[in-house]
C-alpha positions as CSV (number, residue, x, y, z in Angstrom):
1,X,-14.9,-13.2,-43.7
2,X,-16.3,-13.7,-40.4
3,X,-16.9,-17.4,-40.1
4,X,-20.7,-18.3,-39.5
5,X,-21.2,-19.2,-35.8
6,X,-23.6,-21.7,-34.5
7,X,-26.6,-20.3,-33.3
8,X,-28.3,-21.9,-30.3
9,X,-32.5,-22.8,-29.9
10,X,-32.7,-19.6,-27.7
11,X,-31.5,-17.6,-30.8
12,X,-33.3,-19.8,-33.6
13,X,-36.7,-20.7,-31.7
14,X,-38.9,-17.6,-31.5
15,X,-42.7,-19.1,-31.1
16,X,-44.7,-21.3,-28.7
17,X,-45.2,-23.8,-31.5
18,X,-41.1,-23.9,-32.3
19,X,-40.5,-24.6,-28.4
20,X,-43.0,-27.4,-28.0
21,X,-41.8,-29.4,-31.6
22,X,-38.0,-28.3,-30.1
23,X,-38.9,-30.2,-26.6
24,X,-40.6,-33.0,-28.1
25,X,-37.9,-33.9,-30.0
26,X,-35.4,-33.4,-27.1
27,X,-37.6,-35.4,-24.7
28,X,-37.9,-38.2,-26.8
29,X,-34.3,-38.8,-27.7
30,X,-33.4,-38.5,-24.3
31,X,-36.2,-41.4,-23.6
32,X,-38.0,-40.1,-20.6
33,X,-40.5,-41.7,-18.6
34,X,-44.1,-40.3,-18.1
35,X,-47.0,-40.9,-15.8
36,X,-47.0,-37.9,-13.5
37,X,-50.3,-36.4,-15.0
38,X,-49.3,-37.0,-18.4
39,X,-48.4,-40.4,-20.8
40,X,-46.4,-38.7,-23.8
41,X,-43.9,-36.2,-24.7
42,X,-46.1,-34.3,-26.4
43,X,-48.4,-33.5,-23.3
44,X,-45.6,-33.2,-20.9
45,X,-43.8,-30.6,-23.1
46,X,-47.0,-28.3,-23.6
47,X,-47.6,-28.8,-19.6
48,X,-44.0,-27.4,-18.8
49,X,-44.3,-24.6,-21.5
50,X,-47.9,-23.7,-20.3
51,X,-46.2,-23.7,-16.7
52,X,-43.3,-21.9,-17.1
53,X,-45.1,-19.2,-18.6
54,X,-48.1,-18.6,-16.3
55,X,-50.5,-20.0,-19.1
56,X,-53.9,-22.1,-18.3
57,X,-52.4,-25.6,-18.9
58,X,-55.8,-26.9,-20.3
59,X,-54.3,-26.1,-24.1
60,X,-51.7,-25.2,-25.7
61,X,-53.1,-24.3,-29.5
62,X,-54.3,-20.9,-28.5
63,X,-50.8,-19.7,-27.7
64,X,-48.5,-21.8,-30.6
65,X,-47.9,-18.8,-32.7
66,X,-47.4,-16.4,-29.7
67,X,-43.8,-15.1,-30.2
68,X,-41.9,-15.2,-26.7
69,X,-39.5,-12.7,-25.4
70,X,-36.0,-13.4,-24.9
71,X,-36.4,-14.1,-21.2
72,X,-39.6,-16.2,-21.8
73,X,-37.5,-18.2,-24.3
74,X,-34.6,-18.6,-21.7
75,X,-37.0,-20.0,-19.2
76,X,-38.6,-22.3,-21.3
77,X,-35.0,-23.7,-22.2
78,X,-33.9,-24.3,-18.7
79,X,-37.0,-25.9,-18.0
80,X,-36.6,-28.3,-20.3
81,X,-33.0,-29.0,-19.9
82,X,-33.8,-29.8,-16.4
83,X,-36.0,-32.1,-17.3
84,X,-33.7,-34.0,-19.2
85,X,-31.1,-33.9,-17.1
86,X,-32.4,-34.3,-13.6
87,X,-35.0,-36.4,-15.1
88,X,-37.7,-35.4,-12.1
89,X,-41.1,-35.5,-12.7
90,X,-42.4,-32.5,-14.5
91,X,-44.3,-31.9,-11.2
92,X,-41.6,-31.5,-9.3
93,X,-40.0,-29.0,-11.4
94,X,-43.0,-27.0,-11.8
95,X,-43.9,-27.5,-7.5
96,X,-47.7,-28.0,-9.0
97,X,-50.1,-31.0,-9.7
98,X,-53.6,-31.3,-11.0
99,X,-56.4,-33.6,-10.1
100,X,-59.5,-32.6,-12.3
101,X,-58.5,-29.0,-12.8
102,X,-57.8,-28.7,-8.9
103,X,-54.1,-27.6,-8.2
104,X,-52.0,-28.9,-5.5
105,X,-48.1,-27.7,-4.2
106,X,-45.8,-30.9,-4.8
107,X,-42.3,-31.4,-3.7
108,X,-40.2,-34.2,-3.3
109,X,-41.4,-34.7,-0.1
110,X,-44.4,-36.6,-1.5
111,X,-45.7,-38.5,-4.3
112,X,-46.9,-36.3,-7.3
113,X,-50.4,-37.0,-7.0
114,X,-52.7,-39.2,-9.6
115,X,-55.3,-40.7,-8.0
116,X,-58.7,-42.0,-9.6
117,X,-60.2,-41.6,-6.0
118,X,-59.9,-38.1,-6.8
119,X,-61.3,-38.3,-10.3
120,X,-64.3,-40.2,-8.8
121,X,-65.0,-37.4,-5.9
122,X,-64.8,-34.6,-8.3
123,X,-66.9,-36.1,-11.0
124,X,-70.0,-37.5,-8.7
125,X,-68.9,-37.4,-5.3
126,X,-68.5,-41.1,-5.4
127,X,-72.0,-41.9,-6.4
128,X,-71.8,-45.4,-6.3
129,X,-71.1,-45.8,-2.8
130,X,-72.2,-42.1,-1.2
131,X,-76.5,-42.2,-2.0
132,X,-76.3,-38.7,0.1
133,X,-73.2,-36.3,-0.1
134,X,-74.8,-34.0,2.3
135,X,-75.1,-36.5,4.8
136,X,-71.5,-37.4,5.2
137,X,-70.0,-36.3,8.3
138,X,-66.7,-37.5,9.0
139,X,-64.1,-38.6,6.8
140,X,-60.9,-40.0,7.3
141,X,-58.0,-40.0,4.3
142,X,-55.3,-42.4,5.2
143,X,-52.0,-42.4,3.7
144,X,-52.9,-38.1,2.7
145,X,-49.5,-37.4,1.0
146,X,-49.8,-34.5,-0.5
147,X,-53.5,-33.7,1.1
148,X,-55.5,-33.5,-2.1
149,X,-57.8,-36.3,-1.3
150,X,-58.6,-34.8,2.1
151,X,-58.8,-31.6,-0.1
152,X,-61.3,-32.9,-2.6
153,X,-63.2,-34.7,-0.3
154,X,-64.0,-31.5,2.2
155,X,-65.1,-30.0,-1.4
156,X,-67.3,-33.2,-2.2
157,X,-69.1,-33.3,1.3
158,X,-69.5,-29.6,2.4
159,X,-70.8,-31.1,6.2
160,X,-68.1,-33.2,6.5
161,X,-65.3,-32.7,9.1
162,X,-62.2,-34.7,7.3
163,X,-59.0,-36.1,9.3
164,X,-56.1,-36.8,7.0
165,X,-53.1,-38.7,8.1
166,X,-49.9,-40.0,7.0
167,X,-46.5,-41.5,8.4
168,X,-44.3,-38.7,6.7
169,X,-43.6,-35.5,8.9
170,X,-42.5,-34.0,5.7
171,X,-45.6,-34.9,4.0
172,X,-48.0,-33.6,6.4
173,X,-46.1,-30.2,5.9
174,X,-47.1,-30.2,2.4
175,X,-50.3,-31.2,3.1
176,X,-50.7,-28.1,5.5
177,X,-49.8,-25.8,2.7
178,X,-52.0,-27.4,0.6
179,X,-55.1,-26.9,3.2
180,X,-54.5,-23.7,3.7
181,X,-54.4,-22.9,0.6
182,X,-57.8,-23.9,-0.2
183,X,-59.0,-22.3,3.0
184,X,-59.8,-25.6,4.8
185,X,-57.6,-25.5,8.2
186,X,-60.9,-25.4,9.9
187,X,-62.3,-28.6,8.2
188,X,-59.6,-30.6,7.5
189,X,-57.5,-32.1,10.0
190,X,-53.9,-33.7,10.2
191,X,-52.4,-36.6,12.2
192,X,-49.2,-38.0,11.9
193,X,-50.2,-42.0,12.3
194,X,-49.1,-45.2,10.9
195,X,-52.4,-45.8,9.2
196,X,-55.0,-46.2,12.2
197,X,-52.2,-46.0,15.0
198,X,-52.5,-42.3,15.8
199,X,-56.2,-41.5,14.7
200,X,-58.6,-40.3,16.6
201,X,-60.9,-42.5,18.7
202,X,-63.8,-41.8,16.1
203,X,-66.3,-43.4,13.7
204,X,-66.1,-42.4,10.1
205,X,-69.0,-42.6,7.6
206,X,-66.1,-42.7,4.7
207,X,-62.4,-44.0,4.6
208,X,-60.8,-43.1,1.5
209,X,-57.1,-44.1,1.0
210,X,-54.5,-44.3,-1.8
211,X,-51.7,-45.9,0.3
212,X,-48.4,-47.4,-1.3
213,X,-49.2,-50.6,-3.3
214,X,-46.6,-51.0,-5.7
215,X,-44.8,-54.4,-5.6
216,X,-41.5,-54.6,-4.2
217,X,-40.3,-55.9,-7.7
218,X,-41.5,-53.3,-9.3
219,X,-40.3,-50.2,-7.3
220,X,-36.9,-52.0,-7.5
221,X,-37.1,-51.4,-11.4
222,X,-38.3,-48.0,-11.3
223,X,-37.1,-45.6,-13.7
224,X,-35.5,-42.2,-12.2
225,X,-38.9,-40.4,-12.8
226,X,-40.2,-42.7,-10.3
227,X,-37.2,-43.3,-8.3
228,X,-37.6,-39.5,-7.7
229,X,-40.7,-39.9,-5.2
230,X,-40.3,-41.2,-1.8
231,X,-40.2,-45.0,-1.9
232,X,-42.3,-45.1,1.1
233,X,-44.8,-44.0,-0.6
234,X,-44.9,-46.4,-3.2
235,X,-43.4,-49.8,-1.4
236,X,-46.4,-52.4,-0.6
237,X,-44.6,-55.4,-0.4
238,X,-44.0,-58.4,-1.9
239,X,-47.2,-58.1,-3.9
240,X,-48.2,-55.0,-3.2
241,X,-50.9,-55.3,-0.6
242,X,-49.2,-55.0,2.8
243,X,-50.6,-51.6,3.5
244,X,-54.2,-52.8,1.7
245,X,-54.8,-55.5,4.0
246,X,-53.8,-53.8,7.3
247,X,-56.4,-51.3,6.3
248,X,-58.8,-53.9,5.7
249,X,-58.2,-55.4,9.3
250,X,-58.1,-52.0,10.9
251,X,-61.5,-50.8,8.9
252,X,-64.3,-52.4,10.9
253,X,-63.9,-51.1,14.0
254,X,-63.7,-47.5,12.4
255,X,-66.3,-47.1,10.4
256,X,-69.8,-46.0,11.5
257,X,-72.9,-48.6,11.1
258,X,-73.4,-47.4,7.4
259,X,-69.9,-46.3,6.7
260,X,-68.1,-47.5,3.5
261,X,-64.2,-48.1,2.5
262,X,-62.8,-47.1,-0.6
263,X,-59.4,-48.0,-1.7
264,X,-56.7,-47.8,-4.8
265,X,-54.6,-50.5,-5.2
266,X,-53.5,-50.4,-8.7
267,X,-52.8,-53.7,-10.6
268,X,-53.4,-55.6,-7.9
269,X,-56.9,-56.3,-8.0
270,X,-55.8,-60.2,-8.8
271,X,-53.7,-60.5,-5.7
272,X,-56.2,-59.1,-3.3
273,X,-59.3,-61.1,-4.3
274,X,-57.2,-64.0,-4.1
275,X,-56.0,-63.3,-0.6
276,X,-59.5,-62.0,0.4
277,X,-62.1,-64.3,-1.4
278,X,-64.5,-63.7,1.9
279,X,-65.1,-59.9,0.9
280,X,-67.6,-58.6,-2.0
281,X,-65.1,-55.9,-3.3
282,X,-67.3,-53.3,-5.6
283,X,-64.7,-51.8,-7.8
284,X,-65.3,-48.1,-9.0
285,X,-64.5,-47.7,-12.3
286,X,-63.7,-44.4,-13.8
287,X,-62.9,-42.7,-17.1
288,X,-59.3,-43.4,-17.2
289,X,-59.5,-46.9,-14.8
290,X,-60.9,-50.2,-14.3
291,X,-60.7,-52.6,-11.2
292,X,-57.8,-50.1,-9.7
293,X,-60.4,-48.6,-6.7
294,X,-62.2,-50.7,-4.8
295,X,-65.2,-50.2,-2.1
296,X,-66.7,-52.1,0.8
297,X,-69.7,-51.2,3.0
298,X,-69.4,-51.5,6.7
299,X,-71.5,-54.7,6.9
300,X,-69.2,-56.2,4.3
301,X,-66.2,-56.3,6.6
302,X,-68.1,-57.5,9.9
């Protein structure tokens, strides 16, 4: 009599629904951390499965009862195992991240894009601070990383030239790949710069930035998923506001008379307002954030 041999997940799990359940259980038991485009195991598992199958990532429900080929099951199994074993963010595994439906290439050279400024650019072209998008002629994106905000700004302000800078040569290489993919190499220009040092001598109608703003203590306590990202893209000093304060100091000479500065600072609102009580910060809330993005007019910074 032949003994019953144990079956593998690849043999036993045949539908998308099966693999979604298996992935959620496996990832939950592994104690993974989220926050790079998803906030929980269900959404992360759904994203990984859909991306692996080259299906639209917005909704897994239409595909739940679809049966998978052996090759597809093997691919999904490998991706789930990689997410658990490496603890890398899912975006690094799929080499893709999304902001408001816009897809960007990413790898370990850049932080995974997840900016509320991007949300505001797509939803209403920063209407609370920019009365006429067509009047914006020149934009600067500091700390551009993957180039996502520069690209979204170019789409939001069709008459604008966008200068985008980063201190990291590796990040600029990723940004160039994304800019080329969107066909914007004639409107978005990249510069290696330390904030304003290295930027062309020009003034801008709009300066945007999602700079490093995480406190040193928080960076030291990062889970593996966040440790996988470049530390330089997170570390903002003891209170997280070191680079933000430098941006505030340098922006006045770089803004046009009617220009605006918009900066994302995470949970740093209290620290920033305490250190700069002289500035009338306008907080731009989105559907998913409150008190994490501020705006200032050029006149406010004089």
